[in-house]
C-alpha positions in Angstrom: -0.6 14.6 6.8 -1.1 16.7 3.6 1.0 19.9 3.8 -0.2 21.4 0.6 -0.1 21.3 -3.2 3.2 21.6 -5.0 4.1 23.5 -8.1 4.4 20.0 -10.0 0.7 19.3 -9.2 1.5 16.7 -6.6 0.9 17.2 -2.8 3.6 17.5 -0.2 2.9 14.8 2.4 4.3 13.1 5.5 2.9 9.6 5.9 3.7 6.5 7.9 3.7 3.3 5.8 3.7 -0.3 7.2 3.7 -3.5 5.4 1.1 -6.2 6.3 0.5 -9.7 5.5 -2.3 -9.2 2.8 -0.5 -9.7 -0.5 -0.8 -10.4 -4.2 1.3 -13.1 -6.0 3.4 -12.0 -9.0 5.2 -14.5 -11.2 7.4 -13.2 -14.0 9.1 -15.5 -16.6 10.6 -15.1 -20.0 8.7 -16.4 -23.0 10.0 -17.1 -26.6 9.2 -13.6 -27.9 7.0 -10.5 -27.8 4.3 -9.6 -27.1 4.1 -9.9 -23.4 1.3 -12.2 -22.0 -0.2 -11.0 -18.8 -2.8 -13.0 -16.9 -4.7 -11.6 -13.9 -6.6 -13.8 -11.6 -8.8 -12.2 -9.0 -9.9 -13.6 -5.6 -13.6 -14.6 -6.1 -15.0 -11.9 -3.9 -13.2 -9.2 -6.0 -15.2 -10.1 -9.2 -13.6 -9.1 -12.4 -12.0 -5.8 -13.5 -11.7 -4.8 -17.1 -8.2 -3.4 -17.4 -6.4 -3.6 -14.0 -3.9 -0.7 -13.5 -1.3 -3.3 -12.4 -1.1 -4.7 -16.0 0.2 -1.3 -17.1 2.5 -0.9 -14.2 4.1 -4.3 -14.9 4.6 -3.5 -18.5 6.0 0.0 -17.7 8.4 -1.6 -15.1 9.6 -3.9 -17.9 10.1 -1.1 -20.2 12.1 0.9 -17.6 14.4 -2.1 -17.0 14.8 -2.6 -20.7 15.7 1.1 -21.3 18.3 0.9 -18.6 19.8 -2.4 -19.8 19.1 -2.6 -23.5 17.5 -6.0 -22.9 13.9 -7.0 -23.6 12.4 -10.4 -24.1 8.9 -11.5 -24.1 7.4 -11.9 -20.6 4.9 -14.3 -19.1 3.3 -12.6 -16.2 0.7 -14.1 -13.7 -0.7 -11.8 -11.2 -3.0 -13.2 -8.4 -5.0 -10.4 -7.0 -6.0 -10.4 -3.3 -5.6 -6.7 -2.7 -8.6 -4.7 -4.3 -7.9 -2.2 -7.0 -8.1 1.5 -5.9 -8.4 0.5 -2.2 -5.8 2.7 -0.5 -3.7 -0.2 0.3 -0.8 0.2 -2.2 -1.4 -3.0 -4.1 -0.5 -1.6 -7.6 2.7 0.1 -6.2 3.7 -3.2 -4.6 3.1 -5.1 -7.9 5.2 -2.5 -9.7 8.0 -2.9 -7.1 7.8 -6.6 -7.5 8.1 -6.4 -11.2 11.2 -4.2 -10.9 12.9 -6.6 -8.4 11.9 -9.7 -10.4 13.2 -8.2 -13.8 16.4 -7.1 -12.2 17.0 -10.6 -11.2 15.5 -12.4 -14.2 17.6 -10.3 -16.7 20.7 -10.3 -14.4 20.6 -6.4 -14.8 22.5 -5.7 -11.6 20.6 -2.5 -11.1 21.6 -1.0 -7.7 19.2 0.1 -4.8 19.5 3.8 -5.7 18.7 3.4 -9.3 15.7 1.1 -8.6 14.5 3.7 -6.2 14.6 6.4 -9.0 12.8 4.0 -11.5 10.2 3.3 -8.9 9.5 7.0 -8.4 8.9 7.2 -12.2 6.2 4.4 -11.8 4.4 5.9 -8.8 5.0 7.9 -5.6 4.5 4.8 -3.3 6.8 2.4 -5.3 10.1 3.5 -3.7 8.7 2.5 -0.4 7.4 -0.7 -1.7 10.8 -1.6 -2.9 12.0 -1.7 0.8 8.8 -2.2 2.8 8.5 -2.7 6.6 7.9 0.6 8.5 8.9 3.9 7.0 8.1 7.6 7.1 7.5 8.9 3.6 7.8 12.6 2.7 7.9 14.7 -0.5 5.2 13.3 -2.6 5.7 9.9 -1.0 8.9 9.0 -2.8 11.5 10.1 0.0 11.6 7.1 2.4 13.1 6.9 5.7 13.0 3.4 7.5 12.0 3.8 11.1 11.9 1.4 14.0 8.9 -0.7 15.2 9.5 -2.6 18.4 7.1 -5.5 17.7 4.7 -6.9 15.0 1.3 -5.3 15.1 -2.2 -6.8 14.4 -4.8 -5.2 12.3 -8.3 -5.7 10.9 -8.9 -4.5 7.3 -12.4 -3.6 6.1 -12.5 -3.7 2.4 -14.9 -3.2 -0.5 -14.7 -3.9 -4.2 -15.7 -0.3 -5.2 -12.5 1.7 -5.6 -12.1 5.4 -4.5 -10.0 7.5 -6.8 -6.8 9.0 -5.2 -7.0 11.8 -7.6 -10.5 12.6 -6.7 -9.8 12.5 -3.0 -6.8 14.9 -3.3 -8.8 17.1 -5.6 -11.5 17.5 -2.8 -9.0 18.1 0.0 -8.3 21.7 1.2 -6.0 23.1 3.9 -9.1 23.9 5.9 -9.7 20.1 6.4 -6.4 20.0 8.3 -6.6 22.5 10.9 -3.7 21.1 12.9 -0.6 19.0 12.1 0.0 16.0 14.2 3.6 15.5 15.3 5.0 12.4 13.4 7.7 12.1 16.0 5.1 11.1 18.7 3.8 8.3 16.4 7.3 7.1 15.7 8.0 7.0 19.4 4.9 5.0 20.1 6.1 2.5 17.4 9.5 2.3 18.9 8.0 1.6 22.3 5.8 -1.2 20.9 2.8 0.2 22.5 -0.4 -0.4 20.5 -2.7 1.5 23.0 -0.5 4.6 22.9 -0.2 4.3 19.1 -4.1 4.1 18.7 -4.4 7.5 20.2 -2.2 9.0 17.7 -3.7 7.7 14.4 -4.6 10.6 12.0 -5.2 10.9 8.3 -5.8 14.3 6.7 -7.6 12.5 3.8 -10.1 10.7 6.0 -12.6 13.7 6.2 -12.7 13.9 2.5 -13.2 10.2 1.9 -16.0 10.1 4.5 -17.8 12.9 2.5 -17.3 11.1 -0.7 -18.3 7.8 0.8 -20.7 8.5 3.8 -21.1 4.8 4.5 -17.5 4.7 5.8 -18.6 6.7 8.9 -20.8 3.9 10.0 -18.2 1.3 9.0 -15.5 3.0 11.1 -17.9 3.3 14.1 -18.6 -0.5 13.8 -14.9 -1.1 14.1 -14.6 0.9 17.3 -17.8 -0.6 18.7 -16.3 -4.0 18.1 -13.5 -3.2 20.5 -10.7 -1.9 18.1 -8.1 0.2 20.0 -8.3 2.7 17.1 -9.5 2.8 13.5 -8.8 4.9 10.5 -8.6 5.3 6.8 -5.8 3.5 4.8 -4.2 5.9 2.3 -6.9 7.6 0.3 -9.4 4.8 1.1 -11.8 3.3 0.9 -10.2 0.6 3.0 -10.5 1.1 6.9 -8.1 -0.4 9.3 -8.4 -1.3 12.9 -5.5 -1.5 15.3 -5.8 -4.4 17.8 -3.9 -5.5 21.0 -2.9 -8.8 19.5 -3.9 -11.3 16.8 -6.5 -13.0 19.1 -8.0 -9.5 19.7 -8.0 -8.8 16.0 -10.1 -11.8 15.3 -12.6 -10.7 17.9 -12.9 -7.3 16.3 -13.2 -9.0 12.8 -16.0 -11.2 14.1 -17.8 -8.2 15.4 -17.9 -6.4 12.0 -19.0 -9.3 9.8 -21.6 -8.1 7.3 -20.4 -4.5 7.6 -17.8 -4.8 4.9 -17.6 -6.9 1.7 -14.5 -8.4 2.9 -12.7 -8.4 6.4 -9.2 -9.6 6.8 -6.9 -10.0 10.0 -3.4 -9.1 9.0 -0.1 -8.6 10.8 3.2 -6.7 10.3 5.6 -7.9 7.6 9.3 -6.9 7.2 9.0 -6.2 3.5 6.5 -5.5 0.7 8.1 -7.7 -1.8 8.9 -11.2 -0.5 9.9 -14.5 -2.3 10.6 -18.0 -1.3 13.7 -17.8 -3.6 15.1 -14.9 -1.6 14.3 -12.2 -4.2 15.1 -8.7 -2.8 16.5 -5.3 -3.5 20.3 -5.2 -3.9 22.2 -3.2 -1.4 
């Protein structure tokens, strides 16, 4: 929910965040010297973007770690993009969190969780959540994160498009009149704790959804298509334009995905993950 505009220009929010299995790959290594070399490889359906925001976030993350530690070597960065840019899925924030964690390990910086969280908040409101991932309730401008219990993994269908939707534009168009009532977050948290997808589906709500549907009217048809395909519930992810559908199980999610083929540029079946940043080498946030 959006609770209003703050004096610092941000909006006060309360939002439930949940990690899923759609992910980018980020590889960070040292090179002989500056400047940094950053290569971005997009999934074929995404096409090419001129200057992805993730490039700047990775570099800014490196600068932050360097400022804290006094160490700065050249970097070789390879980013494989599967998450669309400006999609409301937190891909850029997850890349920034991954860069912070990777550089903390690469440079043996020994930065603790609390300091990494502060650094993440400098990079973006969602980055502190992406440092821990899983299921969490985020408040403030999104940087105050409280982990919550989810009884079981959930299955979703994501309906995606290449055309981004500006978060700034969506928030600028939002007004308190578009949020006539405030849903109770505790009801949603209780449904998660009970592991009941059907109960959870009846509580889905996003104050930014009416704005996004006005800015992108085709999303109305797309959301209706997800529900017609049998989804338990559907809604806008973040500030959009990605739509998500909640399914009973993975098999049900595949049925829904089949039912909306051709409605979206890309449809993906995803499931819950315990973290936003994962690594085969055990990379993680220090405790």
